[in-house]
N, C-alpha and C positions, 0 to 999 in steps of 0.2 A: 674902087675903094674896097678895102678888105673889111669884112666884119669879124670882130673878135668873138671867139667862143666864150660864153659866160655860163658856168656851171653852178647852180645854186643848190642842188641836191645830188647826193651820190646815186648813180644809176644802179648800183648793186644793193645797197642797204637802205637807201632813201634818206640818209642822214643829211641834215643841213649844215653839218660841221665841216663839210668838204672845203678845202682851202686852196687857193692858187699858191704854188711854191716855185721858187726859182733857185737854181744852184747846180752844182756838178752832178751828172747822172752817169753811172758806169754800167755797162752791160758786158755780155760775153757771148761769143758765137764760136762754136767748135773749139773752145778753150782759149780763144783769142780775146782779150779784154779790149774794150774801146770806151772812150769817155766823151761826153758832150759837156763842155765846161759850164755853160750857163743855159740849161734847159728850163723852160717855163711850162708847167703843167699843173693839174689839180690832183690833190691827194686827200683821201679820206682817212682821218685818224681812227675811225671806228672799225673799218673792215680792210684797210690797206689798199683799197681800190685806187687805181691811177687812171686819169683821163687825160689823153694827150691831144691838144689842138692840132690842126693841120700843120702849122709851122713847126711844132715840136716833132711831129712824125717826119717831116722833111729832114730836119737836123739829125734825127736818129738814123734814118736811112742813109744819109750822106756819110755818117761816121761808121756805120756798121760794115764789117768785112763781108757780111752776107750779101750786100748789094754791090760789092766791088767786083768788077770783071777779073781783076788780077788777084783778088784775095787779100790785097794790101789795104790797111786802114787808111782812110782819108780823114782830113781835118774838117769838122763841122764848123760852118760859119753861118751866122745869122744873116738873113736877107736884109738888105737896106732899101729904103725907099718908101 
């Protein structure tokens, strides 16, 4: 059984305003843009810190050309189960 990460205070500024957000996330590696369509993570509106749970990190790594052996972008897919 997976435990879900729950963040109640920003690790950078200590704000309790940190919120779980879900939506498209776009990054760039060596000039190559990549997108994770439905990434879920925590964002602090006070200091712009972002906290990524393990599942979010897995999706980011899956989509990033930095982790691709061929340098070709892969499509990130949410794990089921």
